[in-house]
C-alpha positions, 0 to 999 in steps of 0.5 A: 590559364584554363586550357585543358589537355588530354595525353593519350599514351600507354607509356605511363613514364612518358605520360607522366613527364608530359603531364609535368610539362603541361602542369608546369605552364598552368595547363591541367592535364589529364591521361588516358592509356588506351585509344578507346579510353582516349576517345571516351574521355574527349567525347565527355569533356571539352579538351583544348589540346590532345597529346596523341601517341601513334601506337597504342594497345588497342589501335593506331592513333594516326588512324583514329586521328579524324575522330579526334579532330572532328569533334564539336569542340574541334580540339587541337591535336599533336601526334607523339611518336617514339619513331619518326616517319616522314610519311606519317608526318605528312599524313598526320598534318593532311588529316588535321594534326596541329603537329607531329613530334618525336618523344626524343625532342627535348623537354623545351621544344615539347613545352614550346609546341604545346604553348604554341598550339594553345596560343593559336587556338585562343587567338582562333576563338577570338576571332571564330568566322561567322557560320556559313549560310548555306541555302543549297549546300546540304551536309553536316556529318563528320566528313563534311566538317572539314570541308565547311571550315574550309569554305568559311575561310575561303568566303572570308579571304581574298585568296583564290580557291580551288574546289576538287572533287569527283563529278556530281559532288556538288563542286558548283554548288560550294563555289555558289555557297562561298560567293553567297557568304563573301564580301563579293556577294553583291557582285556577279557569279560569272561561270567559265565552262573551261571544257567548252572553250574553244581555242578560236573563240576562247579570248573573245569569250573571256575577254570581249571584242570590238565591233570588226575585230573579226569576221562576224564581229558586227558589234562590240561585246564584253567578255566574262572576265569584265562581267566579273568585275567586283564579283566572282569569276568561277572557272568550272573544270579548270583541268580542260584548259588547252596549254595556250589558254593556261598561259592566257589565263595565268597573265590575267591572274597575275595582272588583273588586266586583259585586252579585248579582242581588237582593242590597243588598250588593257582594261582591269577587273577586280574579282575573287577567283574560284575554280573547280576540277574532278581531275588531279592537277598535281598529276597533270603538272608532273606529267607536263599537262597543266601549268605548275605556276598556274596550278600553285596560283589557283590552289592558295586555299583548297576545298575538297568535296568527298564522294558521296560513299564517303559521307552517307551519314548526309544521305538522309538529309540530302534525300529530304532537301531535294524531294522537298525542293522537287515537290515545292516546285511541282506544287504538290504535297511533299512526299514521305520517305520510307526507312526502307528506301533509305536503306536501299539507297545507302547500299548503292555505291553512287558513281555519279555522286550527289548529282546522280542521287538527285537524278534517281530521286526525280525518277522515283517522285515520277514513278510514285505518282499520287502515292504519298510515300516514297518506297523502294519500289519507286527506285529505278530498276537498275538501282534495285537490281544491283543492290539486290545482287550485292545483298545476295553476294555478301550472304554467299558463304566463302569457299576454299581459294580458287574454288567457286563451290561451297564444299559439300559431302565428299569434298569437304577438305580436312579442318587444317587445310581448310583453316590454312586456305580461309587464313590465307585468303583473309591475309590477302584481302587485308594486305590489298586493302592496306596497300590501297589505302597506303597508296603503295607506300610501305612506310604508311602501310607499316604505320597503318598496320602496326606491322614491321617492314620485315614482316610486311615485306614477307607477307607481301612476298608470300601473296605475290603483291608488290 
C-alpha cells in the first residue's frame, strides 16, 4: 500500500506509537512535532491522512484544521486528543475532520479508524466526481472549496438540497449551477418565490387550477409543481412559508403528488428539490416557527455559502467577472481594474455580499464613463467615506481605558498604571472575540484558547463578562 500518513503531535512517545501502528499495516508515516512544521510538510508532499493533535506548542490543531482539509490534495484528517470534549468533537466533524479520537483508545481501535479512513479515500478516488461547470458561479478560494465539493455531490444526487447563506451571497446562482450540472439539466428550472406566496392563491400557484374552480378562474392553468416535472423545483426563501403552506408542501415532497384546485383527481410530478433561505431554520424549528419534519426533509444535503467578507480572496475574480459581463452587455470595451480600487473594495464589510458588490460595480462603471480604467474615485461616495473613516480610526493610538483623549503632557499616567490599563483592555477585547467565536460555549472557548476552565472563569469574572 502506498498511502502516506503524517503524524502531527509534540508527544514523541505518542508519535512513535502511532507511527508503529501505521507501519505495521503497511502505511509509511512521517512525523511533525509542531503545527508550523506539520503545515510545511503537508504542503510540500501529498499525504493521504493526517493525524492531528489539538494542543501543540505553537498553536491549536482544531483551529488549524481548516488549513489542512482545504489543501489541493484534500487529505483526510483525524483529530487525536488526550482529553475528549463533546463540543470540540462536534466542531471537528463540522469543520471537515474524518473522525475525532482520544489517545486513551486501544491500539486496535486506532488501527481500525486509520484503516477505514484510508479505505474510504481509495474508494472516493476511484469515483471522483466530474468538476462543476461554473458559468456564473465565481469563486476558487479556500473558503469556497467545501462549497464547490458539496455542490458537486448535490448535482449528482437525487437527494433534496438546502442552500443557506446571508442575503446576497448567491444562493440562486448556486441552485442554477447545481441544476446545470445535474441529470435534470434538460428539464426546467422552476422558481417559487416563497416570500410572495399569499394564502388565498398559493395552492393555485403551486398546483394549478381547473376552469371555474373559483371566481376569476376563466381557464385551466398548470401550477409550478407540474411545470417542474423532470426538472428542478427551486423554493427561494423557504423560511418565509406560512405554517399552512409548510404542511401542504410537506405532503407534496412525501408523495410527489398534488391535486389542482377544483380537481377531484391527483397528479404526480417527478422533480429534484432545491430550497434556499437566509434564515436559521434550525432555530426556527426550536421556536416552533418551522415544521421539524419539513426541515429534515429539505436538508438531505446542505450547501452553506459564506458571506463575501469571509472569502475576500475571491474578490478580484468576482470584480473581473462582473465588469467583463456588464461591458460586454453594453457592447463597450472591457474596462481595466486598478489595484487601488481593489484595495478599497477589500476594506469594505459588504453587508449585502456579492449582490451589493455587483450593484456597486455597475454604479462605478456608469461613473467612469469613457475612462478605460476603474479607480477609487469612481466608487459611490458612501463606500469611499466608510473605508476612509475605518482607515483613520485604525491609525488613532489607543488610550487609557475610559479615556477618549490621547495622553499628553500633564496627563500621562505612570508606566505601571498605563501598562495595566492597556493589558486589561487587550484581555477584554480578546475574551469578547473568543466567546463570540465559541458561541458562548465555555468548553469550546477553552479548546480554542488553551486556557483551563478555572482560568477562563477567573478572567471572565474579572472583566464582568458572561
